[in-house]
C-alpha positions as CSV (number, residue, x, y, z in Angstrom):
1,M,209.6,146.7,112.1
2,L,207.4,146.6,115.2
3,R,203.8,146.3,114.1
4,L,201.1,146.8,116.7
5,A,197.9,145.2,115.9
6,A,195.2,147.1,117.5
7,V,191.9,146.8,119.2
8,C,189.8,149.9,119.5
9,S,186.7,150.8,121.1
10,L,184.2,152.3,118.6
11,L,187.1,154.0,116.9
12,T,187.6,152.4,113.7
13,I,191.2,151.4,114.1
14,A,193.2,148.9,116.0
15,L,195.3,149.1,113.0
16,S,198.7,147.8,112.5
17,F,200.1,151.1,113.7
18,D,202.8,152.0,111.3
19,F,203.3,155.7,111.4
20,G,206.3,155.4,109.2
21,G,204.1,154.2,106.4
22,T,205.6,152.0,103.7
23,D,208.5,154.4,103.0
24,E,211.6,153.1,104.8
25,A,213.3,156.5,104.5
26,E,210.4,158.2,106.3
27,Y,210.4,155.6,109.0
28,E,214.1,155.9,109.5
29,T,213.8,159.7,109.8
30,I,211.1,159.3,112.5
31,L,213.2,156.9,114.5
32,R,216.2,159.2,114.4
33,E,214.1,162.1,115.5
34,K,212.9,160.0,118.4
35,G,216.5,159.5,119.5
36,Y,216.8,155.7,119.1
37,P,220.4,154.4,119.1
38,E,221.9,153.3,115.7
39,E,221.8,149.6,116.7
40,D,218.1,149.7,117.4
41,I,217.3,151.7,114.3
42,Q,219.0,149.2,112.1
43,Q,217.1,146.4,113.7
44,F,213.8,148.2,113.2
45,L,214.6,148.9,109.6
46,Q,215.5,145.2,108.9
47,E,212.2,144.1,110.5
48,H,210.4,146.7,108.3
49,R,212.0,145.1,105.2
50,D,211.4,141.6,106.4
51,A,207.7,142.3,107.0
52,R,207.2,143.6,103.5
53,A,209.2,140.9,101.9
54,G,207.1,138.2,103.6
55,V,203.7,139.6,102.5
56,A,201.7,137.0,100.6
57,A,200.1,138.0,97.3
58,D,197.0,136.0,98.3
59,G,195.9,134.2,101.4
60,D,195.1,130.5,101.7
61,F,191.5,129.7,100.7
62,V,189.1,129.0,103.6
63,P,185.3,129.1,103.7
64,W,183.9,132.5,104.7
65,H,182.4,131.1,108.0
66,V,185.7,129.6,108.9
67,A,187.5,132.9,108.2
68,R,185.0,134.9,110.3
69,G,184.7,132.4,113.1
70,Y,180.9,132.1,112.8
71,R,178.1,131.8,110.3
72,E,176.4,134.9,109.0
73,C,172.7,135.4,109.8
74,M,170.6,135.1,106.6
75,D,169.0,138.5,107.1
76,F,172.5,140.1,107.3
77,R,173.8,138.7,104.1
78,R,174.2,141.2,101.2
79,R,174.5,140.6,97.5
80,R,177.0,143.4,97.3
81,C,180.1,144.0,99.4
82,G,181.3,147.1,97.7
83,H,183.9,149.3,99.5
84,N,183.7,153.1,99.5
85,G,181.0,153.1,96.8
86,R,182.7,150.6,94.6
87,N,180.3,147.8,93.7
88,V,182.9,145.1,93.9
89,C,182.6,141.7,95.6
90,N,185.3,139.0,95.7
91,H,187.1,136.8,98.1
92,C,189.6,139.5,99.0
93,F,186.9,140.8,101.4
94,R,187.3,137.5,103.4
95,P,189.1,138.2,106.7
96,R,192.4,136.7,107.6
97,L,192.2,133.7,109.9
98,R,192.5,134.8,113.5
99,S,194.6,131.7,114.3
100,I,197.2,132.8,111.8
101,L,197.2,136.3,113.1
102,C,197.7,135.1,116.6
103,D,200.7,133.0,115.5
104,E,202.2,136.4,114.5
105,Y,201.1,138.4,117.5
106,D,200.9,137.4,121.1
107,C,197.2,137.6,121.3
108,P,195.4,137.5,124.6
109,P,194.4,133.9,125.4
110,T,190.7,133.0,125.0
111,T,188.6,130.1,126.1
112,E,185.5,128.6,124.5
113,N,182.1,130.2,125.2
114,D,178.9,128.3,125.2
115,V,177.1,130.9,123.1
116,V,177.0,129.7,119.5
117,A,174.9,131.9,117.2
118,C,174.8,133.5,113.8
119,G,176.3,136.9,113.2
120,F,179.0,137.0,115.9
121,E,181.7,135.0,117.8
122,A,181.7,134.9,121.6
123,R,185.0,134.6,123.4
124,N,186.0,134.4,127.1
125,V,189.1,136.5,127.7
126,P,190.9,135.7,131.0
127,S,192.3,138.5,133.2
128,G,195.7,139.7,131.9
129,K,198.1,142.6,132.1
130,W,198.1,145.4,129.5
131,A,200.4,148.4,129.0
132,V,198.1,151.5,128.8
133,T,198.4,155.1,127.9
134,V,195.7,157.8,127.6
135,V,195.1,159.4,124.2
136,D,194.9,163.2,124.0
137,R,191.9,163.5,121.7
138,I,192.2,167.2,121.4
139,S,195.7,167.2,120.0
140,K,196.1,166.4,116.3
141,I,198.9,164.1,117.1
142,G,197.4,162.6,120.2
143,Y,197.2,159.1,118.7
144,S,200.6,159.3,117.2
145,D,202.1,160.4,120.6
146,A,200.3,157.6,122.4
147,Y,201.7,155.1,119.9
148,W,205.2,156.2,120.3
149,R,205.0,156.2,124.1
150,L,204.0,152.5,123.9
151,F,206.6,151.8,121.2
152,R,209.3,153.2,123.6
153,Y,208.1,151.1,126.4
154,I,208.2,147.9,124.3
155,N,211.6,148.7,123.0
156,K,213.7,149.0,126.2
157,G,211.9,152.0,127.7
158,N,211.4,150.1,131.0
159,D,213.2,149.3,134.2
160,Q,214.5,146.0,132.8
161,G,215.8,147.5,129.6
162,A,214.0,144.7,127.8
163,R,212.6,144.5,124.3
164,L,209.2,142.9,125.0
165,A,208.5,141.7,121.4
166,A,208.8,142.5,117.7
167,S,205.0,142.2,117.3
168,V,202.4,142.9,119.9
169,Y,198.6,143.0,120.1
170,M,197.5,146.7,120.3
171,V,194.2,148.0,121.5
172,R,192.3,151.3,121.7
173,L,189.6,151.4,124.3
174,M,186.9,154.0,124.2
175,T,184.4,154.7,127.0
176,M,181.3,156.1,125.5
177,D,178.6,158.5,126.7
178,G,175.9,157.9,124.2
179,N,177.5,158.6,120.8
180,T,180.3,160.7,122.4
181,A,183.7,159.3,123.5
182,K,184.4,160.3,127.1
183,S,187.9,158.8,127.1
184,V,190.2,156.9,124.8
185,K,193.1,154.6,125.9
186,M,195.6,152.9,123.7
187,A,197.0,149.7,125.1
188,F,198.7,146.5,124.2
189,Y,198.6,143.0,125.7
190,I,201.9,142.4,127.4
191,P,203.4,139.3,125.8
192,S,203.1,136.0,127.7
193,A,206.8,135.9,128.6
194,F,206.4,139.1,130.7
195,Q,202.8,138.6,132.0
196,A,204.0,137.3,135.5
197,S,206.3,140.3,136.1
198,P,205.9,143.1,133.5
199,P,208.7,145.7,133.4
200,T,207.9,149.1,134.9
201,P,207.6,151.8,132.2
202,N,210.1,154.6,132.3
203,N,207.5,157.1,131.2
204,D,204.8,157.9,133.9
205,A,202.3,158.4,131.1
206,V,202.4,154.6,130.5
207,T,201.0,152.3,133.1
208,V,200.6,148.6,133.5
209,E,197.0,147.5,134.3
210,T,195.4,144.2,135.1
211,W,192.2,143.8,133.1
212,D,189.5,141.6,134.5
213,D,188.0,138.5,132.9
214,A,185.6,139.5,130.1
215,T,183.2,138.0,127.6
216,T,183.3,139.6,124.2
217,Y,181.1,139.4,121.1
218,S,182.8,140.1,117.8
219,R,182.1,140.4,114.1
220,A,185.0,140.1,111.6
221,F,185.5,141.4,108.0
222,G,188.3,141.8,105.6
223,S,189.8,144.5,103.4
224,D,191.3,147.8,104.5
225,R,188.4,149.6,106.2
226,T,190.6,152.0,108.1
227,D,188.9,155.1,106.9
228,D,185.4,153.7,106.2
229,H,183.7,154.9,109.4
230,D,180.2,154.4,108.0
231,Y,180.9,150.7,107.2
232,I,182.4,150.1,110.7
233,N,179.5,151.8,112.4
234,R,177.1,149.7,110.4
235,Q,179.0,146.6,111.6
236,F,178.4,147.6,115.2
237,K,174.6,148.0,114.4
238,I,174.6,144.5,112.8
239,L,176.4,143.1,115.9
240,E,173.8,144.6,118.2
241,A,171.0,143.2,116.1
242,A,172.7,139.7,116.1
243,L,173.0,139.9,119.9
244,A,169.4,140.9,120.2
245,K,168.4,137.8,118.4
246,E,169.9,135.9,121.3
247,N,168.4,138.2,124.0
248,I,171.9,139.5,124.8
249,T,172.3,143.1,125.9
250,P,176.0,144.2,125.9
251,K,177.6,146.9,127.9
252,P,176.2,150.2,126.6
253,N,179.3,152.3,127.2
254,L,182.2,150.2,125.8
255,R,183.1,149.3,122.2
256,M,186.1,147.9,120.6
257,T,187.5,147.3,117.1
258,F,190.5,145.3,115.9
259,V,192.2,146.1,112.6
260,D,195.2,144.4,111.2
261,I,196.1,145.8,107.8
262,V,198.7,143.9,105.7
263,P,199.0,144.3,101.9
264,G,197.6,141.4,99.9
265,C,194.3,139.8,99.2
266,T,192.7,138.2,102.3
267,M,195.5,139.5,104.4
268,Q,193.4,141.9,106.5
269,R,191.3,141.3,109.6
270,N,189.0,143.8,111.2
271,E,186.8,143.1,114.2
272,V,184.1,145.1,115.9
273,T,183.6,144.0,119.5
274,L,181.1,144.6,122.3
275,F,181.3,143.3,125.9
276,A,179.0,141.3,128.0
277,Q,177.3,143.0,131.0
């Protein structure tokens, strides 16, 4: 099954978008309603089964700072890491290694950044091409519709009739006006094999954009935080405080999150991200 790992701005989710849920029958029903040919449906369903059969019961042990990609600031450490009011703390809250995740998804390439500090990881992200669609935030199914537009593009809905990948790195990008979202885009990084000459989408609501070089600052955490908006907003505040320690002022109107939710202990990675000026 095509899983799209997501990066979102301020929104809490770059989730592994999986609107079919874990129910194969429901997923099959959606694919048939979308009009996919039988051959493609069977391929998607097999990938759905393979993804769940391959889920590990527990992730490999690595130290917390290695899993995060940075050391935590002393004043940000908490004795409790409870989730949704549950006072529980164990290694399952440790995030999945980004290197392992990027072996699965074709992540955007990054280069080393000379900023080394506690509380966040700095990355240089070179210019690259992304497939983008605008989310209708008024519609109750706006995010679902945006997802399926991109899903269609990835799966032969383009002028080359090409299937770009089985797994891609998805983002949501939100432009902010204070605490209000002015616009939201959903996008995915076009896999490296197609970066030089991306296929043209068949749907005019999907465009291919070239995003400029960027420096990003990210915090990572584990567990399924998809619906825990308070926790994610708190992580943004901690990220801003960590940057302030280094006299770094990020862009005020752009925020991102990445969420990859896979069943299993230490199999999740969430990231909140801000951008350099």
